[in-house]
Structure formats: C-alpha cells, structure tokens
Backbone bond lengths (Angstrom), bond angles and torsions (degrees), N, CA, C in turn:
res aa  C-N    CA-C-N  psi(-1)  N-CA   C-N-CA  omega(-1)  CA-C   N-CA-C  phi
1 X - - - 1.437 - - 1.525 107.80 -
2 X 1.277 115.52 147.62 1.472 122.05 -177.70 1.509 109.31 -81.15
3 X 1.340 114.93 121.64 1.484 119.58 -178.29 1.515 112.02 -90.59
4 X 1.324 117.39 -8.56 1.459 120.79 178.63 1.534 109.19 -72.70
5 X 1.324 115.27 139.36 1.492 116.55 175.82 1.511 107.88 -79.29
6 X 1.286 113.84 141.34 1.483 119.94 -178.14 1.503 109.63 -101.26
7 X 1.317 115.79 120.96 1.462 121.61 179.46 1.536 107.74 -88.03
8 X 1.333 118.57 118.00 1.481 120.88 -178.68 1.519 113.29 -60.98
9 X 1.305 117.38 -17.54 1.477 121.31 178.57 1.515 110.57 -83.20
10 X 1.288 119.12 -8.01 1.445 124.08 179.15 1.526 110.02 -85.33
11 X 1.313 116.23 76.10 1.450 122.71 -177.31 1.529 108.29 -90.81
12 X 1.327 118.36 126.76 1.449 120.28 -179.41 1.561 110.61 -65.00
13 X 1.294 115.38 143.87 1.455 121.37 177.06 1.526 105.26 -90.27
14 X 1.317 114.80 145.49 1.473 120.94 -175.40 1.515 111.37 -52.68
15 X 1.315 118.51 -44.54 1.451 119.56 -178.67 1.524 112.75 -64.73
16 X 1.301 117.54 -32.37 1.469 121.92 175.88 1.540 109.64 -65.69
17 X 1.303 115.80 -42.63 1.468 119.70 -178.38 1.553 108.90 -65.65
18 X 1.281 116.74 -37.93 1.474 120.24 -179.26 1.508 109.67 -69.97
19 X 1.327 118.18 -40.28 1.447 120.68 179.72 1.516 110.65 -64.96
20 X 1.343 118.15 -37.33 1.443 121.40 -179.26 1.556 111.24 -70.66
21 X 1.312 115.02 -28.46 1.438 122.15 -179.43 1.530 111.29 -63.01
22 X 1.329 117.24 -36.28 1.425 121.94 178.75 1.505 114.28 87.31
23 X 1.319 118.66 -13.24 1.448 119.67 179.06 1.517 109.67 -88.69
24 X 1.318 114.98 155.20 1.463 118.50 177.65 1.513 108.59 -97.69
25 X 1.305 115.16 127.70 1.451 121.54 -177.07 1.530 109.14 -106.04
26 X 1.309 113.52 136.27 1.468 119.23 174.82 1.506 107.88 -100.37
27 X 1.296 116.37 119.43 1.458 119.64 178.42 1.520 108.71 -81.48
28 X 1.305 116.52 142.43 1.442 121.35 -174.97 1.510 111.23 -119.24
29 X 1.290 113.49 168.65 1.460 120.91 -179.58 1.516 110.42 -73.66
30 X 1.341 115.67 115.11 1.441 119.98 -176.30 1.510 113.57 -61.56
31 X 1.327 115.99 -35.99 1.474 120.07 -179.60 1.526 110.09 -66.60
32 X 1.320 116.78 -40.59 1.460 120.30 178.98 1.531 110.43 -66.77
33 X 1.295 117.31 -38.98 1.471 120.66 179.55 1.526 108.53 -66.74
34 X 1.354 116.05 -44.90 1.446 120.52 179.35 1.531 110.36 -59.85
35 X 1.306 117.78 -44.47 1.471 121.63 178.80 1.525 111.42 -62.01
36 X 1.338 115.40 -41.96 1.476 119.50 179.69 1.532 111.32 -65.56
37 X 1.327 116.55 -41.15 1.482 119.99 179.56 1.525 109.50 -64.82
38 X 1.352 117.53 -44.72 1.448 121.37 179.97 1.522 110.26 -62.77
39 X 1.315 117.79 -42.99 1.495 121.88 -179.56 1.516 110.08 -62.51
40 X 1.350 116.44 -48.68 1.477 119.23 -179.85 1.525 111.26 -65.23
41 X 1.327 117.73 -36.34 1.442 120.16 178.34 1.518 111.21 -63.99
42 X 1.340 116.16 -46.07 1.465 119.87 177.23 1.504 112.38 -62.54
43 X 1.303 117.77 -40.59 1.475 120.79 176.53 1.525 111.55 -61.00
44 X 1.331 116.47 -43.67 1.453 120.38 177.85 1.531 111.16 -65.20
45 X 1.319 117.14 -43.28 1.458 120.15 178.15 1.528 111.98 -61.97
46 X 1.330 115.75 -40.58 1.467 120.10 178.79 1.512 109.88 -65.08
47 X 1.298 118.89 -42.46 1.457 122.36 179.28 1.529 110.85 -63.01
48 X 1.337 115.28 -45.01 1.457 119.73 -179.24 1.535 111.45 -64.62
49 X 1.325 115.87 -39.84 1.449 119.57 178.53 1.526 113.30 -66.43
50 X 1.320 116.74 -39.43 1.448 120.67 177.34 1.530 109.82 -63.28
51 X 1.326 117.40 -43.78 1.450 120.80 179.04 1.546 111.09 -64.54
52 X 1.315 115.08 -41.33 1.492 118.71 177.76 1.527 110.40 -62.12
53 X 1.344 116.32 -41.69 1.476 119.89 179.35 1.524 111.48 -62.30
54 X 1.355 114.76 -39.96 1.511 117.57 178.31 1.539 109.41 -65.99
55 X 1.314 117.18 -39.78 1.456 120.19 -179.02 1.526 110.55 -65.10
56 X 1.366 115.59 -42.33 1.447 119.87 177.78 1.514 112.21 -63.26
57 X 1.325 115.11 -43.61 1.456 121.69 179.10 1.529 110.89 -59.61
58 X 1.337 116.23 -45.93 1.452 120.96 178.35 1.523 112.01 -61.37
59 X 1.310 116.31 -41.34 1.449 121.50 178.99 1.532 110.60 -63.80
60 X 1.317 117.02 -45.83 1.444 121.95 179.82 1.532 112.80 -64.42
61 X 1.340 117.42 -41.10 1.456 120.81 175.59 1.543 109.89 -60.59
62 X 1.317 116.54 -43.32 1.417 121.07 -179.32 1.546 110.02 -61.58
63 X 1.313 116.58 -45.24 1.480 119.17 178.97 1.531 111.58 -63.16
64 X 1.332 117.36 -42.23 1.465 119.66 -179.91 1.534 110.95 -64.01
65 X 1.305 117.22 -44.12 1.451 119.64 179.12 1.536 111.81 -67.29
66 X 1.308 117.43 -36.21 1.470 119.74 175.40 1.524 110.87 -63.13
67 X 1.311 117.74 -42.92 1.472 121.61 177.84 1.525 110.75 -66.12
68 X 1.305 116.28 -42.82 1.472 119.78 178.41 1.559 109.99 -61.70
69 X 1.306 115.19 -45.23 1.469 119.15 178.42 1.504 111.88 -59.73
70 X 1.329 115.93 -38.45 1.437 119.81 -178.80 1.529 113.19 -74.54
71 X 1.345 117.29 -36.49 1.458 121.49 -173.04 1.526 113.91 -94.72
72 X 1.291 118.33 -16.93 1.458 120.82 -176.14 1.529 113.85 -63.74
73 X 1.333 119.34 -42.85 1.483 117.98 178.42 1.541 112.52 -56.88
74 X 1.317 117.95 -43.51 1.489 120.82 179.02 1.511 110.94 -66.85
75 X 1.322 116.16 -37.80 1.472 119.79 179.77 1.527 110.27 -64.43
76 X 1.327 117.88 -45.82 1.450 121.96 -179.89 1.524 108.79 -64.02
77 X 1.311 118.14 -44.88 1.465 122.79 179.38 1.553 111.01 -57.87
78 X 1.335 115.13 -46.23 1.482 120.59 -178.35 1.522 111.09 -63.07
79 X 1.361 116.62 -44.52 1.452 120.35 -179.03 1.542 109.99 -67.36
80 X 1.305 118.60 -40.86 1.452 120.86 177.50 1.524 110.96 -62.12
81 X 1.308 117.43 -42.59 1.476 119.68 177.81 1.497 111.98 -63.13
82 X 1.321 116.89 -41.85 1.485 121.27 179.78 1.534 110.39 -61.81
83 X 1.329 116.16 -43.68 1.469 119.25 179.41 1.513 112.03 -71.48
84 X 1.293 117.08 -35.21 1.475 120.71 177.84 1.512 109.39 -67.64
85 X 1.319 118.65 -39.27 1.464 122.26 -179.90 1.538 110.39 -65.80
86 X 1.296 117.01 -34.23 1.461 121.35 -179.64 1.553 111.15 -71.22
87 X 1.290 117.10 -25.26 1.468 121.67 -177.77 1.530 112.96 -88.30
88 X 1.344 118.05 -17.27 1.455 122.06 -179.36 1.531 110.20 -82.87
89 X 1.345 118.98 128.46 1.468 121.42 178.92 1.533 109.22 -65.66
90 X 1.350 116.63 145.84 1.439 121.47 179.42 1.522 111.69 -65.75
91 X 1.362 117.20 -41.47 1.448 121.21 179.70 1.538 107.30 -128.75
92 X 1.289 117.80 152.28 1.476 119.04 176.63 1.515 111.73 -56.99
93 X 1.292 117.09 135.80 1.435 122.13 178.74 1.498 114.33 94.22
94 X 1.325 118.06 -11.88 1.466 121.32 178.94 1.512 109.03 -94.18
95 X 1.302 113.11 148.94 1.457 117.96 177.74 1.543 108.82 -84.32
96 X 1.331 113.82 157.71 1.465 118.51 177.55 1.522 109.47 -70.08
97 X 1.332 116.26 170.69 1.450 121.25 -179.43 1.513 110.94 -62.90
98 X 1.361 117.17 -30.57 1.470 121.41 -176.33 1.535 111.71 -84.31
99 X 1.317 118.21 -21.99 1.452 119.30 -168.46 1.422 113.25 -109.16
C-alpha cells in the first residue's frame, strides 16, 4: 500500500503522463481529424438513411399489395355485378340499354 499522502491538487499534466507512458505520440492536425470525422459521420448517416428508406419502401409496398390482395375480390365482384345489372332488361321483352 502506498504510504505517501496524495494531495488532490497534484493533478498530472498531460505531457508528464505521456512521458511516463514511454510511447512516442505523433500529434496530428486537429482540423484534418475534425474534417475526417465529419466526412465519415456524414457518409455513415447517408448510408443509414438510404437503408432506412429502402426498408420503409419495402414495408409500404408490402402493405399496398396486402390491401390490394384483400380488396381486389370485392372490387371485381362489384364491377361484374354493375355490368351484369346494366345488361339485364328492366322488363321482359325490353332490350338492354346497350342493345
């Protein structure tokens, strides 16, 4: 156990911590790093948005086709009945509206 008293005001300076680490650090251009991070972030966001749009589009197509599949039989039946009713004479011996 360390018997030395630790003074909370004794905050290590970054350069001291680096020197104690023993590794050599290469400092880089902050503007270049910032630009690279922004570019990569925008590319990632663009990719995620495109994928989300594809997922939404697929979901919407699926919903539309499900509704079409469900409603088409009634639609066809209704149209056939309407056309059949137009072809039937109102009274026996009368011609239809089309004939």
